[in-house]
C-alpha positions in Angstrom: 26.5 -52.1 41.5 26.3 -49.8 38.3 25.5 -46.1 38.6 22.8 -45.2 35.6 23.2 -42.0 33.6 20.8 -40.1 31.4 17.3 -39.3 31.9 14.3 -40.5 33.1 11.2 -40.8 30.8 9.0 -38.7 33.3 12.3 -36.6 33.0 11.9 -36.0 29.2 8.2 -35.4 29.2 8.9 -32.4 32.0 11.7 -31.1 29.2 9.2 -31.3 25.9 6.4 -30.0 28.0 8.6 -27.0 29.3 10.2 -26.4 25.6 6.6 -26.3 24.3 5.6 -23.5 26.4 8.4 -21.0 26.1 8.5 -21.9 22.2 4.6 -20.5 22.0 5.9 -17.6 24.3 9.0 -16.5 22.5 7.9 -17.6 18.9 6.0 -14.0 17.8 2.7 -14.1 15.3 4.5 -13.6 12.1 0.7 -12.4 10.6 0.3 -9.3 12.2 4.1 -8.3 11.1 3.6 -10.0 7.1 -0.1 -7.9 6.7 1.7 -4.7 8.4 4.2 -5.4 5.4 1.9 -5.4 2.8 0.2 -2.7 3.4 3.2 -0.5 3.5 4.4 -1.9 0.3 0.6 -1.4 -1.6 0.2 2.7 -0.1 4.1 3.3 -1.1 3.2 1.7 -4.7 0.6 4.2 -4.9 2.9 7.0 -4.3 5.3 5.9 -6.8 2.8 5.7 -9.1 1.1 10.1 -7.8 4.8 10.9 -7.9 5.7 9.3 -11.5 3.2 11.1 -13.0 3.9 14.2 -11.6 7.6 13.6 -12.3 6.5 13.1 -16.4 4.0 16.1 -16.3 6.7 18.4 -15.1 9.4 17.1 -17.4 7.5 16.4 -20.1 5.3 19.5 -20.4 2.7 17.7 -21.0 -0.3 16.8 -19.3 -0.2 13.6 -17.8 -3.0 11.3 -15.7 -3.2 8.4 -13.1 -6.3 6.9 -12.8 -7.8 3.8 -12.2 -7.9 0.8 -14.4 -8.8 -2.5 -14.1 -7.7 -4.1 -18.0 -4.0 -1.6 -18.4 -5.6 0.2 -21.8 -9.1 1.9 -20.0 -10.1 3.7 -16.5 -12.4 2.7 -14.7 -13.8 3.0 -11.2 -11.8 0.2 -9.3 -8.4 1.4 -8.0 -8.0 -2.1 -6.0 -7.6 -3.8 -9.7 -5.1 -1.3 -10.3 -4.2 1.9 -11.4 -1.7 3.1 -14.9 -0.1 6.4 -15.7 -0.2 8.4 -19.2 0.1 11.2 -21.2 -2.7 12.6 -22.5 -0.8 13.2 -25.6 2.8 11.6 -25.6 5.2 14.0 -25.9 8.0 14.1 -28.8 10.0 11.2 -28.0 7.5 9.0 -26.6 7.1 5.7 -28.6 3.7 5.0 -25.8 0.7 6.6 -24.6 1.1 4.7 -21.5 4.1 5.3 -18.7 3.8 2.9 -16.2 1.4 -0.1 -15.1 0.9 -1.3 -11.9 -1.0 -4.5 -10.8 -4.0 -4.9 -8.7 -3.9 -5.3 -4.8 -4.1 -8.4 -3.3 -5.1 -10.2 0.0 -8.2 -8.8 -0.3 -7.3 -5.1 0.5 -9.7 -1.9 -0.8 -8.7 1.1 -2.4 -10.4 4.4 -1.8 -10.5 8.0 -2.9 -11.8 10.5 -1.8 -11.8 13.0 -5.0 -12.4 10.2 -7.5 -10.5 8.1 -10.5 -8.7 9.5 -12.1 -6.3 12.3 -11.4 -4.5 14.8 -14.0 -0.5 16.4 -13.2 -0.2 19.8 -15.3 3.0 20.8 -16.7 3.7 22.7 -13.0 2.9 19.7 -11.6 -0.5 20.7 -9.8 -3.6 18.6 -10.2 -6.8 20.2 -10.2 -8.6 17.5 -7.4 -8.0 17.3 -4.0 -7.7 13.4 -2.8 -7.6 11.5 0.5 -6.7 7.8 -0.9 -7.5 4.9 2.2 -5.7 1.4 2.4 -7.9 -1.1 4.2 -7.9 -4.9 4.9 -9.3 -7.2 7.4 -8.6 -5.6 10.3 -10.5 -2.6 9.8 -9.6 1.1 10.0 -7.8 1.5 13.2 -4.8 -0.5 11.2 -6.1 1.7 7.2 -3.4 4.0 6.0 -3.6 6.8 4.0 -2.7 8.7 1.5 -3.0 13.1 1.0 -3.5 14.2 -3.0 -2.9 18.3 -2.4 -3.5 20.3 -5.0 -0.1 21.5 -5.6 0.2 17.6 -6.4 2.6 16.6 -3.6 2.2 13.6 -2.9 1.9 12.1 1.3 2.0 9.1 3.1 1.2 9.1 7.0 3.0 7.8 9.2 0.7 7.2 11.7 -1.5 3.8 11.0 -5.2 4.3 11.1 -5.0 8.2 10.8 -5.2 10.6 8.1 -2.0 12.9 7.4 -2.7 15.2 9.8 -2.2 12.7 13.0 -5.9 13.8 14.3 -8.1 12.9 11.8 -8.8 8.5 12.0 -9.9 6.6 8.7 -12.9 4.7 7.7 -12.9 2.1 5.6 -16.0 0.7 3.8 
């Protein structure tokens, strides 16, 4: 009699079940990672806009404004629709008033500001209004991110998710 080598059907089914269980445990859910990365990218884009407005005001010696915009031409009331940085009056050598336009947020995220929709930096880089910007997604305030804009014009992103820059004040979402 010849000895048969190989697996039986039952052994193969048990192996497939074990592999399926290990795969569901070992492969993490990447949706949270994707949402976190998107939120970080969006808050960093706003921070870039604030720093650009401040540095252009200092460099040009003229007031530069950042404001919410929905049409890339005029200021509006919704930061979620995008924002733009522009010279209040173009300095010598500037070919356009608008410095840069930033796109709208995606994936249903919201961006609010406690200080309004328009911030103007003067030639020394200071702004007359302090504000806290809050970025929220569908997961709620515990996953929100924030930026504090000081009267001195300095913008700082919070390092702790769900809290303001001070690390102790919790954020709220609309």
